[in-house]
N, C-alpha and C positions, 0 to 999 in steps of 0.2 A: 504494499500499499503506499502512497505517496503521501507526505504532509509538505505544505509549506508555512513557514512564519517569519517573522521578521525580526532583525536584531539591529545593531547599529556599530559603525567602526570609528576608527581615528585615522584621518590623514594630515599628520601636523596637529593643529590645534582646532582643524575643523572636521565635523562629524558626518557620516555620509551612512545612508540606509544599507543593509544588507540583506538579502534574502536567503535564508535558510531551508535549503530542501532536502527532505528525509525521504530515502527509499528504502523500505524495508521487504525484503523477500524471503520465502520460505525456502531458504538454500542453505548450504553450509555456512556456519557461523564463521562471520567476517564484518570488520568494522573500520571503515575509512573516512577520512576526512579530506575531501579536494576543494579547491577555489583558492589557491596561491595562501596557505596559512603558513604563520611561523611556527618556531618551536613552541610555545607556550599553547598557540591553538590545537597542534598535534597531540600534546599532552593531555588536553582535555578529554582525549577518549578514557584515560584510566580513572581521572576525576569523576566523570559523567557516570562511568560504569558503577564504581564504588559509592558514590551517591545517591545513584537509583538504589541499590540492594540496601543501604542503611536507612533510606526513606522507607523501605518496607515493600517495595515492588521488585520482583525478579527481573534482572536485566535480559531483554528478550534474546533467546539463541536464534538468530536469524542472520541474513546477510543486510549490515546497514551500511548505505552509502550516504555520505553528507556532502552536500555541495554547498558553498559559501559565494553567493553571486552577488556583483559581478565578479568572476573568475579572474579578470586582468587586472584587480587591484589587490595589493597585500593585505590581508588580516593578521593583524597583531594585538596581542594581549590574549587575556583570559576571560573578558567580558563577554564571551560568544557561549560559555558553559551552560547557562541557563536556557538559552534559545536551542542549542542542540538537545537536551535532555527533552524540552517541552516538546520538541519536535519529534522525538523519539517515542516518547509515549502517547502521542497525538497519533501517530502513525499506527502502533500496536493496539490502538483502543482502549488505553489506560484512560484517556482524556475522551469522555462520552461524545458521541457524534452529535452534530447540532451546534456544539460551542463554537462560536465565531472567534477564530485567531487571525482572520485576514485586516484586522483593525488595531491590533496590538503589537508592540515591540519589548522584546525581554534582553535586557542587559544586566549580566551579573557573573561572579565566578562563583562556583561552588566548593565548598569544603568536602572532606570525605565523609561528614554526618549529613551530609545535605541542606547544611545552613548556607545563607548567601553571604559571600564578602564584599566588599566595595571594590570599585575599578575605578581608573582616573578618566577624566573627560566626559562625564555624564552629562553635564550641561550642553556641551557640543552635541552629543549623541541625541540628548532629547530634542533639541531644535531642528536636526535632521529627522528625526522621527514624525515631528510633527509637520514639516515642511513636505514630507513626503505623503502626507494625508492619513497618517494613523492617528486615532483617537485615544490610545490608552497605552502608557509607559509601565512597565514592572522592574523594579530594580531593588539592590538591598537597601535595608532601613536605614544604613548610613548615607547613602546616595541619594536617598529620596528627597530630603529637604532641598538638596542642591537642584535637582531635577523640577521640584515644584515651583521653581522661578522661572518657570517657560509658560506664558501663556497660551490657551488653545488646546492644552492636551491635559488629560486627567491620568496623575501620578500616583501609582501605588508602592509602598514599601513592603517589600516580601521577605519575612524572617527566615523561611525555609522553603524547601522544594514542597514537601509535604503541605504548607499552608497556600501555596500557589495551587497545588493539585485540587485541595477542597474547596479554593475558591472558583477556578475553573468549572468545577463539577457541580457547582451551586450547594456544597454542604456545609461550608462556613465561609460568610464573603468577608473579602478585605475591606477596611474603610481607605479611601482617597486620602493622600497627603494634603492637609490644607494648605492655601495659598496665601501666606501673610503679607501684607503689602505695608511698608514701611510709613509710619506715621510722619506727621508735617513736622513733628518735635525732635524725629530721629534725622530729617534731611537738614536740620539746621543745627550741627554740631560745631561750628567754628564761631568764635566771636567778633572776627574780621572777613572781610571780603575785600576782592581785587578794586571795587568800585572805590573803595577807600583809599589807595594809592596813588598819590600826587607825583607827577613827574615821570 
């Protein structure tokens, strides 16, 4: 079965959307990630497998091919872990049919226990996701306040893979991260202004 979900990467300081395509076939056990991944992305295979099992779901014994598109742009860092495992579990039916994933972006590193760890550049990635037309952004609890500064997209802080699966399957919903606007008092933090400078 084929699943397609979305993540985001960094090119310098700019974010760009990444399509994560997961193909699961009932063949000899195989797990490969393609799409110009760096070493950290290739190592995701072991983090994802162990995080899945420690979350309480057996890792699927089938042929798994993960494509990170666009394939001609280098993918760096550990922030694709969450999207890769979410795509795998969607492809094999752990995430129930009918759950809409084409409007969501998943960014975060998985620990071996299935908890989410923060990654760098989340603000730029959240902007890229919004500009690509996505409406929901899922990331670690530590990264969520930074991402919530972006207007026009709903941000969710995710403590663990199990919490995300419960949310997507409708068992226990996550609360969106509130967007706090700076007050007028916070904006005026200096006692002097450049307009006071003479000459």
